[in-house]
C-alpha positions as CSV (number, residue, x, y, z in Angstrom):
1,M,7.2,-124.5,54.6
2,K,6.4,-127.1,51.9
3,N,4.0,-126.2,49.2
4,T,3.3,-129.5,47.7
5,L,-0.2,-129.7,48.0
6,P,-1.5,-126.4,46.8
7,I,1.0,-126.3,44.0
8,L,-0.2,-129.6,42.9
9,C,-3.8,-127.8,42.5
10,V,-1.9,-124.9,40.5
11,M,0.1,-127.0,38.4
12,L,-2.8,-128.8,36.7
13,L,-3.6,-125.4,34.9
14,V,-0.3,-123.9,34.4
15,L,2.5,-123.7,31.9
16,P,5.6,-125.5,32.8
17,V,7.4,-122.3,34.1
18,V,8.4,-123.2,37.9
19,S,11.2,-121.7,39.7
20,V,12.7,-121.8,43.4
21,N,13.5,-118.4,45.1
22,A,16.2,-117.8,47.5
23,M,13.9,-118.5,50.6
24,G,13.1,-122.1,49.0
25,T,9.7,-121.5,47.9
26,R,8.2,-122.8,44.6
27,S,6.9,-120.1,42.5
28,I,5.0,-120.2,39.3
29,G,6.0,-118.1,36.4
30,Q,4.3,-115.2,34.8
31,E,2.6,-117.3,32.3
32,A,0.8,-119.3,35.1
33,L,-2.9,-119.5,34.9
34,L,-4.3,-119.8,38.6
35,P,-7.1,-122.0,39.4
36,P,-10.7,-120.3,39.5
37,A,-11.0,-121.1,43.3
38,F,-8.5,-121.9,46.2
39,S,-8.9,-122.4,49.7
40,W,-6.6,-123.5,53.0
41,R,-10.0,-125.0,54.0
42,N,-9.9,-127.4,51.1
43,I,-6.4,-128.5,50.0
44,N,-7.3,-131.7,48.3
45,G,-10.1,-132.2,50.7
46,T,-8.3,-131.1,53.8
47,D,-9.2,-128.2,56.0
48,F,-5.7,-126.7,57.4
49,T,-7.4,-123.7,59.2
50,T,-8.1,-123.8,63.0
51,P,-11.5,-122.9,64.6
52,V,-12.5,-119.3,64.7
53,K,-11.8,-117.3,67.8
54,D,-13.3,-114.4,69.6
55,Q,-11.2,-111.4,70.4
56,S,-14.2,-109.5,72.1
57,P,-14.0,-107.3,74.2
58,A,-10.5,-106.4,73.5
59,P,-9.1,-104.7,70.2
60,T,-6.5,-107.3,69.9
61,C,-7.2,-108.3,65.8
62,E,-3.6,-107.9,64.6
63,A,-2.5,-110.9,67.0
64,F,-5.6,-113.1,65.9
65,G,-5.0,-112.3,62.3
66,L,-1.2,-113.2,62.6
67,V,-2.1,-116.4,64.7
68,A,-4.6,-117.7,62.4
69,A,-2.2,-117.6,59.5
70,L,0.4,-119.2,61.6
71,E,-1.6,-121.9,63.1
72,T,-2.8,-122.8,59.5
73,K,0.8,-122.9,58.3
74,M,1.8,-125.4,61.4
75,Q,-0.8,-127.8,60.5
76,Y,0.1,-127.8,56.8
77,Q,3.8,-128.2,57.5
78,L,3.3,-131.2,59.7
79,G,0.5,-132.6,57.5
80,E,-1.5,-133.1,60.6
81,L,-4.6,-131.8,62.0
82,Y,-4.1,-131.3,65.5
83,N,-5.7,-128.0,66.2
84,P,-2.7,-126.1,67.5
85,D,-3.8,-123.1,69.6
86,L,-1.5,-120.2,70.0
87,S,-1.7,-117.2,72.5
88,E,-2.7,-114.1,70.9
89,N,-2.4,-112.2,74.2
90,H,0.9,-113.2,74.5
91,L,2.1,-112.0,71.1
92,Y,-0.1,-109.0,71.4
93,F,1.1,-107.5,74.8
94,Y,4.9,-108.9,74.5
95,A,4.9,-107.1,71.2
96,G,4.0,-103.9,72.6
97,G,0.2,-103.7,72.3
98,S,-2.2,-101.8,74.5
99,I,-5.8,-102.3,74.8
100,E,-6.4,-98.8,76.2
101,E,-4.7,-97.4,73.0
102,G,-6.6,-99.7,70.8
103,W,-3.8,-101.5,68.8
104,V,-0.3,-102.9,68.3
105,N,1.8,-102.3,65.4
106,I,1.6,-105.3,63.1
107,V,5.3,-104.9,62.0
108,D,6.3,-104.9,65.6
109,A,4.3,-108.1,66.1
110,A,5.5,-110.0,63.0
111,N,9.0,-108.9,63.9
112,Y,8.3,-110.5,67.4
113,L,7.5,-113.7,65.8
114,I,10.9,-113.6,64.1
115,E,13.1,-112.8,67.1
116,H,11.0,-114.5,70.1
117,G,8.2,-116.4,68.6
118,V,4.7,-117.0,70.2
119,P,3.9,-120.0,72.9
120,D,0.7,-122.0,73.1
121,E,-2.4,-120.5,74.8
122,G,-1.8,-122.3,78.0
123,C,1.2,-119.7,78.7
124,Y,-1.1,-116.7,78.4
125,P,-4.9,-117.5,78.3
126,D,-7.1,-114.8,77.0
127,P,-9.3,-113.7,79.9
128,H,-11.5,-111.5,77.5
129,R,-10.9,-108.2,79.5
130,P,-11.5,-104.8,78.1
131,F,-8.4,-103.0,79.8
132,D,-4.9,-103.6,80.3
133,Y,-3.7,-105.5,83.2
134,P,-0.5,-106.8,84.4
135,F,0.3,-110.5,83.5
136,E,3.2,-112.5,82.7
137,S,3.3,-115.9,80.4
138,L,3.8,-119.1,82.4
139,R,7.4,-119.8,83.3
140,G,9.4,-121.7,80.5
141,W,7.2,-120.2,77.9
142,E,10.3,-119.8,76.0
143,N,10.5,-123.4,75.3
144,R,7.1,-123.7,73.7
145,T,7.0,-121.1,70.9
146,V,6.7,-121.2,67.1
147,K,8.8,-118.6,65.1
148,I,9.1,-117.6,61.5
149,T,12.1,-116.7,59.5
150,N,10.5,-114.0,57.6
151,W,7.4,-111.9,56.5
152,S,6.8,-109.5,53.6
153,W,4.0,-107.3,52.1
154,V,2.0,-108.3,49.0
155,D,0.8,-105.7,46.4
156,H,-2.7,-104.9,46.2
157,D,-3.4,-106.7,43.0
158,V,-5.8,-109.5,42.9
159,T,-3.5,-111.8,40.7
160,T,-0.4,-111.1,43.0
161,M,-2.4,-111.8,46.1
162,K,-3.9,-114.8,44.7
163,Q,-0.2,-116.2,43.9
164,A,1.1,-115.4,47.4
165,L,-1.9,-117.0,49.1
166,I,-1.2,-120.1,47.4
167,D,2.8,-120.0,47.8
168,H,2.9,-118.7,51.3
169,G,-0.1,-119.6,53.0
170,P,-3.0,-117.1,54.6
171,L,-2.8,-113.7,54.1
172,I,-2.9,-111.1,57.0
173,I,-4.9,-108.0,55.5
174,C,-5.6,-104.6,57.1
175,I,-9.1,-103.2,56.1
176,H,-11.5,-100.2,56.7
177,F,-14.8,-101.2,57.7
178,W,-18.3,-99.5,58.1
179,Q,-21.2,-99.8,60.6
180,D,-23.0,-102.4,58.2
181,F,-20.0,-104.8,58.7
182,F,-21.1,-105.2,62.3
183,Y,-24.5,-106.9,61.0
184,Y,-23.1,-109.0,58.2
185,F,-24.8,-112.6,58.1
186,G,-23.6,-113.8,54.5
187,G,-23.2,-113.1,50.9
188,V,-20.5,-111.3,49.3
189,Y,-19.6,-108.2,51.2
190,K,-19.0,-104.9,49.3
191,N,-21.5,-102.0,49.9
192,H,-20.4,-99.7,52.6
193,A,-23.4,-98.6,54.5
194,G,-23.6,-96.3,57.8
195,D,-20.9,-94.5,59.4
196,Y,-17.1,-95.6,59.0
197,A,-16.3,-97.8,61.9
198,G,-12.6,-97.8,61.8
199,G,-9.8,-100.3,61.0
200,H,-9.7,-104.1,61.5
201,V,-7.1,-106.9,60.8
202,V,-8.5,-110.5,59.2
203,T,-7.1,-113.2,57.4
204,I,-7.6,-114.3,53.8
205,V,-7.7,-118.1,53.6
206,G,-9.0,-118.5,50.1
207,Y,-10.7,-116.9,46.8
208,D,-13.7,-117.6,44.5
209,D,-13.7,-116.4,41.0
210,S,-17.1,-117.5,40.4
211,K,-18.1,-114.9,43.1
212,S,-15.2,-112.6,42.4
213,C,-14.5,-112.7,46.1
214,W,-12.0,-113.5,48.9
215,I,-12.8,-116.1,51.8
216,V,-11.7,-114.5,55.0
217,K,-11.5,-115.5,58.4
218,N,-12.6,-112.8,61.3
219,S,-12.1,-113.1,65.0
220,W,-15.5,-112.2,66.2
221,G,-16.7,-115.8,67.1
222,T,-18.7,-118.3,65.0
223,K,-22.2,-116.4,65.7
224,W,-20.9,-113.6,63.5
225,G,-21.1,-113.9,59.6
226,E,-20.6,-117.1,57.9
227,K,-19.8,-119.2,61.0
228,G,-17.0,-116.6,61.5
229,Y,-16.1,-116.2,57.9
230,F,-17.1,-113.3,55.3
231,R,-16.6,-113.3,51.6
232,M,-15.3,-109.9,50.6
233,A,-15.6,-108.5,46.9
234,Y,-12.3,-108.2,44.9
235,D,-13.4,-104.5,44.6
236,A,-14.7,-104.0,47.9
237,D,-12.3,-101.0,48.3
238,M,-11.5,-102.2,52.1
239,L,-7.9,-103.0,51.9
240,A,-5.8,-100.4,53.8
241,T,-2.4,-99.1,54.2
242,W,-1.7,-98.2,57.8
243,Y,2.0,-98.8,58.3
244,G,4.1,-96.3,56.4
245,P,5.3,-97.9,53.2
246,G,3.5,-101.3,53.9
247,T,0.7,-102.3,51.7
248,G,-1.4,-103.7,54.6
249,V,-1.4,-107.4,52.9
250,M,1.2,-109.6,54.8
251,Y,2.3,-113.0,54.4
252,L,4.6,-115.2,57.0
253,D,7.2,-117.5,56.1
254,G,9.4,-120.2,57.6
255,V,7.8,-121.5,60.2
256,Y,9.7,-123.6,62.9
257,G,10.0,-124.2,66.6
258,N,8.0,-126.2,69.1
259,L,4.9,-126.8,66.8
260,K,3.5,-129.3,69.0
261,P,4.6,-128.9,73.0
262,D,4.4,-131.9,75.2
263,A,2.1,-129.9,77.3
264,P,-1.7,-130.1,78.8
265,K,-4.4,-128.3,77.4
266,V,-7.3,-126.9,79.5
267,Y,-10.3,-124.5,78.8
268,I,-12.9,-123.4,81.2
269,E,-16.1,-124.7,79.7
270,K,-18.5,-123.5,82.5
271,P,-18.9,-120.7,83.0
272,D,-18.2,-119.2,79.7
273,Y,-17.3,-115.3,79.1
274,S,-20.2,-113.2,78.2
275,H,-22.8,-115.6,79.7
276,S,-25.1,-115.3,82.7
277,Y,-25.7,-118.5,84.8
278,F,-28.9,-119.0,86.8
279,F,-28.4,-121.9,88.8
280,G,-26.1,-123.5,86.7
281,I,-28.1,-122.7,83.2
282,G,-26.2,-120.6,81.1
283,L,-27.6,-117.8,78.7
284,P,-25.7,-115.3,76.5
285,I,-25.6,-112.0,78.3
286,L,-28.2,-109.8,76.6
287,I,-28.7,-106.7,78.9
288,K,-25.3,-105.0,79.5
289,N,-24.7,-103.7,82.9
290,V,-22.3,-101.1,82.7
291,S,-21.5,-101.5,86.6
292,I,-20.2,-105.0,86.0
293,Q,-17.0,-105.8,83.9
294,K,-17.8,-106.4,80.4
295,A,-17.6,-110.2,79.4
296,A,-17.4,-111.2,82.9
297,A,-19.6,-114.2,83.4
298,R,-22.6,-113.4,85.7
299,I,-23.3,-116.0,88.3
300,F,-26.9,-116.3,89.9
301,G,-26.9,-119.1,92.4
302,P,-24.8,-122.4,92.9
303,L,-22.5,-123.4,89.8
304,T,-20.3,-126.1,89.1
305,V,-16.9,-125.1,87.5
306,R,-16.3,-127.5,84.6
307,V,-13.3,-127.7,82.1
308,T,-12.4,-129.5,79.0
309,T,-8.8,-131.0,78.9
310,Q,-6.2,-132.8,77.1
311,D,-3.1,-134.8,78.4
312,T,-4.0,-133.9,81.7
313,T,-3.7,-135.7,85.0
314,S,-4.9,-133.1,87.5
315,V,-6.6,-129.7,87.7
316,E,-6.2,-126.9,90.3
317,F,-9.0,-124.3,90.8
318,F,-8.0,-120.9,92.1
319,I,-10.1,-117.9,92.9
320,D,-8.2,-114.5,92.9
321,D,-4.7,-116.4,92.8
322,M,-5.6,-118.3,95.8
323,S,-5.8,-122.2,95.5
324,Q,-9.4,-123.7,96.2
325,Y,-9.6,-127.2,95.1
326,V,-7.4,-129.8,93.2
327,D,-9.3,-132.5,91.0
328,T,-7.1,-135.4,90.1
329,E,-10.1,-137.5,88.3
330,A,-11.4,-136.7,85.1
331,P,-14.0,-135.1,84.3
332,F,-12.5,-132.3,86.2
333,S,-14.8,-129.9,88.1
334,W,-15.2,-128.0,91.1
335,K,-18.4,-126.4,92.9
336,L,-18.0,-123.0,93.2
337,D,-17.6,-121.4,96.4
338,T,-16.7,-117.8,96.7
339,T,-18.0,-114.4,97.9
340,R,-20.1,-112.0,96.2
341,G,-18.6,-109.4,93.6
342,L,-15.9,-109.5,91.0
343,H,-13.5,-112.3,91.1
344,T,-10.9,-114.1,88.5
345,L,-11.2,-117.8,88.3
346,M,-8.0,-119.5,87.2
347,V,-7.4,-123.2,86.5
348,E,-4.1,-124.9,86.0
349,A,-3.7,-128.3,84.3
350,T,-0.8,-130.5,85.0
351,N,0.2,-133.7,83.1
352,D,2.7,-136.6,84.2
353,Q,5.8,-134.6,83.3
354,N,4.7,-131.7,85.8
355,V,4.2,-129.4,82.6
356,S,1.4,-127.0,83.0
357,S,-1.3,-124.8,81.4
358,L,-3.5,-122.2,82.6
359,D,-7.0,-120.9,81.5
360,I,-8.7,-117.6,83.2
361,Q,-12.1,-116.3,83.4
362,D,-13.4,-113.2,85.1
363,I,-16.7,-113.8,87.0
364,Y,-19.2,-111.8,88.8
365,V,-20.9,-113.6,91.5
366,I,-24.5,-112.1,92.2
367,F,-25.6,-114.6,95.0
C-alpha cells in the first residue's frame, strides 16, 4: 500500500527521521511529532472511506470491521473513489463463522484474507437473516477476490495506534460496550451506563487530539450515532483482548487482487429489509412481530420491485429460486406476483460479458 498522502500530512510536523521497513512501509522515527488530527475521511480533502453498512440482524461485526478497513485501503491504493463493495457474508461464513454461535474468530477471518481473499458483494449478498443458512458464493468468485499479504496486532498505546493508523490504514478494534452505547446519538463516548452488553468489532478511521478521541466507523447503519460513526475517548476503557495473545487492535497490509472486477452491480432498492410496504409505500418496521422473520420486508398490497444497477444489461427476478421475469431495459423492475407467506426474492444482473451479480431480500407477503 502506498502511503504518500498521509505521510505528507505527517511529515510537515516531524523531524527528518524516516525509514523503510521490510514490508516496504514508510515509518516515522521515534522523534516524530504526530499531527493533532488525522482521518481517512479527509486525506488532503479526499474521503477514502466507503458508505456505512448495516449488519443487522446478524452478529457479523468482525467481517464488517475488516471489510471497512480493506475497502478504504483499496480506494487509497488506486487513488480513485469508486465505492468498492466487498462481501462481508462471504468472509464471515467461509472463514468459519456462525450466526447461531454469534461470531467468527477475527484471526481466522484475517488469515482467510491472506489465503483466499474476499469477493465483491455480488458474489454473496447479505440477506439480513438472523440465523445460519446454506448458501454458496456465485460460481467464479475466486476470480473476483481482494487479498492481503499480512496483518498484525497493535499495542494499546495511543501514540502507537495513531502511527499505525497513518502508516497502515484504518484499524480494526475489538471493544466492550454497555447498554447506553445502543442509544448513542453524538459527542465523545466515554461513560458506561446500564448493564454490560457484550463485545463488538468496529473500525478506527481517524483521531482528534482536540477532543481526545478516536473517530470510529460502526456497522449499525447511518441512523445510529453520527451518521453511522462515533467518537470514542482515548481513555474510554473499551478496547478488548479476546484472541489469546492478540491485543484486539489490528491492521491489514499488502492489498492486491481484483480490486475492480468487471462485473455488474445490483441492489434491491424496493422492498428494503426491515420495512413494511402498504400498497407500495414503505415505512420502517416499528412493531416487531415474532411470528414473522426478523428484518424480512412486510408486503401489504401490490408492490413493484425496483433495483439500482451499474454496468447492467438485464435483470432476472426470482422467487424462491424460481425465475419469474427478465427485464432488459433500464430502469429494471417487476410487479411482484407471488403467494402469501415468507419468500426469498432474488435478482441477478448480467452485463454484455455475461458476468453476473446477485442481491437477495426475504419478504413476507401479507396480502
